[in-house]
Each structure stands twice: as C-alpha cells, then as structure tokens.
N, C-alpha and C positions, 0 to 999 in steps of 0.2 A: 188615161182610165183608173178611176180609184178602185178599192177593194170592191164596194157596194155596187157598182156599176157593172164590174166583172162577173160578179155573183148573179146578177140579174141577166145579163147577156147569155151565163150558162143555163139559168133556169128557163130563158125564152126557146131554148133548143127543145125542151121536153115537156115543159108544162102545156095543157091544154089552154085554149083562150080564156075559158072562164076562170081558171086557177091564175093565170097572169093578170086579168082584170082584177081579180081580188088583191092579188099582190100589188098592183099599181095603185089601187085605192088606199091600202093600208100604208103604204110608203110615203104617202102624202101627209099622214096624222103625225100628231106630237108623240113625245117619248112614252108617255102614258099608255096611249092607245097602240104603241108599237110592242110594250110589255105585255099588253093583252091579246094582241095578235099572235105574239110568240106562242101563247099558250093554246091558242084557237087554231094554229096551223092543220093539224090533224083532219079538222072537220072540212077543209077546204082544199087542202094539196093532197094528192095520193101518195101512199107509202109504197113507192115501187123503186126499185134498183136504179142507180143513174145508169144511162145508156152510153156505148162507146163514145158516142160523138161528144157528150158533155165531158166526159173522162179527158176526152183529147183537148179540149178547149181548157180544161184546168191545167193539163201540162204545158201548154202554150201561154196561156195569160198568167197563171199562176204557179210557176214552176217548182216552187219548195212546197206546194200544198197538194197532198196526194188524197184523192176522195174515192179510191177503190173501196167498196162495201159500203159507201154512202146510199141513203135513200132519198128520194125527192123532197120529202117533207123535211129531212135533217138539212137539206142545202137551204131549203126556204126559210127555216128558223135562223140560219146562220146569217142569211142575207138581211132579215130583220134587225138581227142583232147589230149588224155593221152599220145600219142606219142610224143606230142611237146616237153614235157619236157625231153625226151631222146635225143633231138638233142643239138649239142653244141652252147647254147644259153646263153648269161649273163643274169643276173636276170631283168636287165632293157630291154634288146632285148625282152626277155620272155613275160614279162608284157605289154609291149608296143603291141605286135603282138597279144595278145589275147584280150587286151581292143579294138584293132581296130574291131575285130571280134565282140565284144559286141556292138560296136558302130553302126555297119553298118548291122546287122543281122535282117532279118525279122523274123516273130513270130515263126515259126518252129525252125529256127536256134537258137533264144535265149532260146527257151524251153530247147533245147540240151545243150546249154552253161551253163545255171543254173544248169541243172541236173549234168553236168560234174564238176562242182566246186570241189567236193572230189576228184576229180582225177588230178587236177591240182597243179602244184608245186607252192612253196610259198603260202600256204594257208591264212596266215594273208593279202595278198594283195588283197584278193577277199572279205574282210569284207563288204565295201561300197557297192559293187555290190548285195551281199546277202541280205543285210538289205534293200537296193532299191527294191530288188525283193518282199520282205515282205510289203511294201508300194505301190507296183504296183496295178493298177486297173484292169490289165489284169489277168483274173481266170488262164489261163495256165501257166503264168510266176509265179505268186505266188504259184500254186500247184507245180511246178517244184522245189522249193526251201523248199516249206513246208512239202512235204509229200515224203516219201521213201528216203529222202536225209540225210545223217549223218552230213553235215556241220554244220548246226544250233546246234545240240546236242554238238558237240566238240568245237565249236569257238564262238558261240554267248555269248555275256553277259547276265547276268540275265534279264536286262531291255529289251533287243533285244528279248529274248526268250520268255517273257512274252508277248511282242507285237504280236509276231507270233502266239501264242496259242490263243490270245484273238481276234485277227483278225479272225481265224477260227471259233471260237465261235460266234462272231458279223454276220459273214456271213453263218453261218449254214453249215460249213464246218467239215468233220469226223476227229476230233482230234486224233481218235486212230490210224490213219495212220501217225502221226508225230513220227519221229524215236527219241526215248529218252524220249517220253512224262513222264514216271515213274521216270526217273532217274534226269531230270531236273527240276521235279515240285517243287515249293517252297512256303513258306508262304505268300509273297507279292502277288503271282500270285492267290492263294487261296481267299486272302481277297478281292481282285479287282473281282473275280468270285461273290462272296455273295454280294458285292455292286452292282455288275450288276444285279444280280437276284433280289435284292431288287426292283431296277428301273424298271424291267420287270413286277414284280408283281403288283408294284403300277399303271402301265398302264394296268392292266390285261392281261398281256402276260405271257409266260413261256420261259424257256431255254432248249435246247436239253437235255434230261434225262441223257445222258451217261459223261456229263461234271461234275457231280457230283462225279464221281470217284476220281478226284483231291483232294476232301475234305478229304479222307481217313487217310492218314498219320498226317493230321493237326486239325483233328476233336478236338473240346474243347466244355465246357459246353456253352460258348458264341455262338459258331456256332450251337450246337445241335439243337435249336429252328427251323432252317431253314430244318432240316432233318424231325422234327415233322410235320412241313408244308406240306412237301412232301407227308407224311403217308396220309393226309387228301384230297390230291389232287384227282380231278376227272379222272385224267390222270394214266391208268394202267403202263404206263412207269415210271412216277415219283414215284409211290408207289413202284415200283420194285427198282428204283435208290435208295430210302431210306432204302429198305430191304438189298441191297448190301453195302452200306455205314455202316449200322449198324454191318452187320455180319462180316466185314472185319476190323472193329475198336477195339482196345483194350480198349478204354476208358470205364471206369466203368459205367459212367453214359449212355452211348450207350447200355451196357448190361441191364440195367434197363428200357431204353425204348423199347427194344424188348420183354422183359417181358410184360411191360404195354400194347403193342400194339400185342401181339403173335397171336391173333385171326384176324388181320387185316392185317398183313404184308404178302405179298405174299411168296412163298416158294423161296428159292435162287436157281437158275438153275445151272446146272453143269457147263454151259459155262460163268458163271459169267457176267463180264460187256459185253462179247461178243454177249449176247442176246439183248443189246441196241444198238449194232454198225450198225445202219441203219439211213438213212435218215429222218430228223425230223423236220418239218417247224419252225424255231425259232419264227415266229411272230403269231402262232396260239394262240387262247385265252387261259388263265389260267384255 
C-alpha cells in the first residue's frame, strides 16, 4: 500500500459518504485539477479533529508520521498532494506545480503543504522549503515541519537538525514531539544545550527540564557538574531530570553521584521522561 492509499484508508474511517465521494471524484483528475481541489478542500471536507481510530491507523500504517493535532481537512489536503506524484509529470513540471502552491498558499494551506513534504516526490527538492519553515516566525508553519513530521529526521543535515531542536528549546516547545529526537541526537547539539543552560543560569533563568534527556548518551565527567547543579535546584522537575539522566547513564561517575545523593534524588517514575513531557515556561526563575 502506497502513501496515497494509506491516507485514503485513514480518511475513509472518519469522512462522511459525501466527503468520500468528493475525494474519489477529485482523485481521478489531472494534476491541475488536484491543485485546484487542494484549495477547495474546506468547502467539502469538515474541519474537525482526527478521531482516535484514525490516529491509531496512522501509527500502524505510517509509524514515523504523527497526526496528533491534525484536522480532517488537513489530512484530505495532504492526500490530494500525495496523488500529484502519481500523475505523468516530469520532475521539472512537478516541482514547479508544487512550488506554485507553496508560493500562493494562505496559512492553513501552508500548514498542509509542510505537513505533506514526506509524501511529496523528489524529497531533496523540498530541503530549502523545510529549512525555511524552521526559520519561520509563524508558529503553525514551524510546528508543521518540526512535530510529527519524519522529513527532518530523514533528510536534514546535522546543522539543520540542531537548529530545529534548539529553536524548540528556545521557544519552550515540546521537543518530545520531534520525530527522530533520540536517533538524531548528537554531541554538538548537547554541547550547545549545555552552553545555553549556562547562559540561562547566569541570568537566573532555567531551561525546560525534559531537554536534559539529550545529555544521557553523551554524559561525561566535564558535563556531570551540570547534573549535580540540577540536584540542588529548587525545581522538583529539575531534580527529577537529574535523577533520570543519572539512572540512564552508564558513566561510572554517574553511579557515584547517585550513591552520593541517594537520599536527595527523587525516585525514577515508570514513565521515565514522560513524567516531564508537559509545558514548562522557559523564562521562569532558576
């Protein structure tokens, strides 16, 4: 089953019969008509949040693609875009047609386009679009490329990846919603995070506690004093983050720190970092 078939199967779970009839009719059209249909979607498909059954289908059919927070009309737009690559277009014609949609899109259309990048043909052609979305000051556009989207995990360079993660941290966004967070973690990102934390601490500020999860595979004796500082924090979340880092690290010095502060470290919860996956103001005092 290809992506367009998977998307239609998911849509069939929630769409009303008249909505499915409209999608079936438009799916048989040429590329020009598909582009027009993409714009017309709100007139024919309801703007309602995806039901749990649809989200479960997404997890089983397209496991690297997270549709949490999507609406039905957004999914329909992504489906229509996925059909474009099945039409007989040259690479140049295809890219030109999709770029025209990007250039003329209103906000909701832009969100659907950036969400659809993993379903587009010629993935390397959309790198500039994707990295531009990371730099965007429009929150919904940034979120469309950053969260639940497998494209950055697969195609971003280390530098582009780190910029995405760091912008999430700077803007107090939930990094656990980034697809591939653990797989693409790297030492350069961890060092930048430590430097950022030092800047925040110098200004009597703190960073969201769950970002310390990134340190686990790169913890070393030079970084360890930062974890010890968290142990002494007034924030229960920071102390829990310290306990989680130390519990998951194989560093011998980390084990010694656990022993040293065994009466001060909180118990490690069964959900591990899930216990800290909640909004946490980045600029609150340290």
